[in-house]
N, C-alpha and C positions, 0 to 999 in steps of 0.2 A: 054241784053232783046229786045225780037222782038217788037217794037211797034206795031204792026197789033194787037197784043193779049191785049184785055182788062183787064187793071191791075188797080187795087187800086193805086193812087197815094201814094209814101210814103211806100207801101209795100215792107220790105226788106226780101230777101231769102238767106239762106244758108244751105248747107247740115247739118251744127251743130246744126244750131237753129231747123232744123226739127226735130233731134234726140234728142234735151233736150226736146222739148214738147211733144213727144212720152215717152221719160220716165217720165216726170211730169204726164201723163193720168197714167202710172201705178203705181208711188207713191203717188198718190192721190186715189188709189183703185177706179179707172175708167174703169179698166180691170185689168187682171190677168192672168198668163201663157202665153202662145201663143195667147192669144187672142185679139181682137183688132185692128186697122188698120188707117192710116190715108193717106191724097194725098195733093199735093198742085201744083200750078199752078206758072212755072216756063216758061215765055215767051211763046212760042210754044210749050213746052215741060210739062209732066205731070212726078211728083216726086211720088210715091208709095211705101209705107212699103214693104219688103220682105215675101214672103209667109212663114209658118215655123219658125218666128222668134218672140220672145219676145221683145214688145216694151222697157222692161226693158233694151237690153244690145243691142240696134240699132247702128251699126257704120255708118257714113258717107258713105263707099265704099259699103255697102249692099244696100243702097238705090235705087230701081228699076228705072229707069229712060225712061219713053215710049213717043212717038210721040202722036200726037190729036188722032190717029185711036188706038192706044194702042200697038202699034208695040214696043218691046224692043230695046233699043238703047245700054244703059249699065245697070251695076247692075245686083243683082239676080232676079229671078223669081219674080214678082210682087205677092199680096195679091190675093186669087181667088174673091175679092170683088173688082177686078180693074175695072170691068164693069159697077158697079154702080156708082163708082166714077168717070168715064170718062164720061158717062150720067149725073152725076150733075152738073160737070163743063162745059159741054155742053150747059145746060139748064138755067144755072145762070152764066154770064159773069162778075157780079158784086161781085163775092167771088173769093177768092184764096185759101182757106183753108176749109178741110173734116176731120172730126174725127168721127170714127165710134168706141163705145165704149161697153162695157159688165158688168157696175157696178152692183154690185150685189143688191142693193137698186133700180136701174133702171128697173131691170128684174122682182124685187119680186114688185115694184108696179105695173109694165105691166099687172102682172097674176089676179091683183085687180080689172082693169080697162076695159072699152069695147072700140073696135077699133072707130074710127072716126073721125071728124074734131076738136074735142078739148076733150081732154080725161083727162089729169092730172088736177084735181082742182086747183083754185087759194089760195094755201095754204101759200104765203112767196111773199112780195113785190118785191125781187128780181128776182123771177121767172115771176111774171108778167109785170115786166118792161124788160125783154129780150126775153123771149121767149113764151107768154102766147096770145093766145091758143094754143094747143100742139094735133097736129096730129097723131094718132097713128094708125098704118096697122096691121092685123090680121097677125098671123106667116105665113111666106113663109120661104121655107128651106132657109138658108145661103149659098149664093153665087152663086144662081140660076139666072138667067134670069128674071124671074117673077120679084123676090125680086127687084132687081137693076132696072128694068123698075118701079115699083110702086112706090120704092124712090123717084126716078129721077120724075117723074111725081107730086107727091107731092111737090118736090122742083119747081116746074113750077113757083109756084107766088111767088114774090119776099116779099112778106112778112112774109114766112116761114123761120125761121132760125134752126128748128129742127125736126126729126122726130121721135116718140117713138116706136120701132118693138117691138111686142106683144111674150113675151118670149125670148127676143133676145137682145135687148139691144138700142142703141140712136145713132142718127145720127146728128150730128151739124156741120152747115157752118160758115164760117165769111169772112171778108175783110183780116185777118191777123190770125196768130196763137192765139193771146190773146183772140181775141174775141170769136173762135170755141170755148176755153178752159172756158172761161167765162160761156160763155151761157150752157156746159156741167155740168158744177160744181153747177150754179145755179136748174138747172131741178134735177140734181141729188140729192141736197137738199133737194126739194120740193117733189122728190119722198121717201126721207126717213123719212120726217114728215109725208106723208100718210100713211106709213105703219107703225110708231110709235103708229099713232093713230087709227090704225085699220080701216082706210078708214072713220072714223069717225069725224076728224077734221072740224072745221068751216071753210069754204071758206071766202076771202076777197069779201066784197060787190059788186055788180055791179057798183054803184059810183064810188066807191075807186077803182077799174080795170079801169075805165075809166080815172081817174084824173092819177094814176099814170103812164098810157099809154101816157097822154098828156106830162108828163116829159119827158117820151122816146123819145116823138117826138121833143121837145125842146133838147134833146140832141145830136140828130142825125145831 
């Protein structure tokens, strides 16, 4: 591992783990078919899911390995969202993993909400603890430079760990695979509550939001 690259102490990376977590995204219905993609920082290299491959069946030899400029070193051609992943990692030296998912509950919720710095209501303690407030961007064409630039800019704040994309999905980041997955699952659960309550569920009070976020501060 290149010591010149900021890397979270204790972060362990293997292609097998990368593939395992990609399969978990599929198994937990956070994506379907050939949708969704992921990236991980490995020293001065970036690992990316390949284009046209389902996360369900990803194998270590298929992982695209790129340099910091996005040049392919080995593996298959990377996801069309590679530019977005590279830009986020450049903005955020404190994180090592990015997941971009297309769960049905997430997309359904995004169609009911307005873009802005805080989109999804504070409906569950888990969501408030790990990802509230959740910014949402208006719809931008998947794989476009505009989308990649907008998402990366939103992640420029170290307080942002996830971004909802209207009619598209969700991007989460973390110091490791587990953190990025947990954030995605908590947001997916809150999105499901929003849809099941038809957007009329009662939100957690501002006082309790502050209390929950104080607990988050002591956990970090």
